[in-house]
N, C-alpha and C positions, 0 to 999 in steps of 0.2 A: 301871850304866846299864841302863835297861830301856825297851823299846818294845813296847806291845801291838800285835800285827800283825793277828791275826784270832782272835776268840774261837772256841774255848777255848784257843788257843795264845798264848803270850807269848815274846818273843825277848829275851834278855839278851846284851849284848856285854861281855866282861870282858878286862881287860889280863892278859897272862901275866907271870909272874915270870921264866921262862926260856923262850924267849929274850926278853930285855927289849925292849920296844917293839913286841911282837906282841900279837895279840888272838885270843880264841876266842869262840864263840857257844854258848849254851845255849837249848834250846827246852823250855818247860814247858807241860803241859796241865793247866789248872785248878790251877796252882800246883805240880804234881808234875813232877819231872824226867822228860822223855820222851826227849831226845836231846841230845848235845853234839858239838861238832866234834872230830875225831880228830887235827887238826893245827893249829898256830898259823898265823895269817894276818898278812901283812906290815903291814896297816893296819886301823884300825877300820872304815873304809868297806868294805873287801873282806870282812871278817868279817861285817858287816851284810848285804851283798849275798848272800853264801853262805848265811847263816842264813835270810834271807827266801826265797831260792830253795827251800830245804828245806821251809819251811812251805807254799809253793805246791805242792810235790810231795805233801805230806801231805794237803792239801785236795783234791787230785785235779782232773781236768779240768772245765772249766766254771765254776770258782770263781776269783775274783780277776781278772776281766777277760779271761779266755781263752776 
């Protein structure tokens, strides 16, 4: 699953093998791995929110409607 959030970053949400039913996020910058979550999240929606929050942090203040 992939969602382009803000160029040059993209956010991927991936299911975990262990623990089953949990999800992680991966942030890529122009296709190259930049950062990934360090822990599994209980739902896909939670993983997406945490990944999007991290992209907003990377973009800095004044970008993304803040």
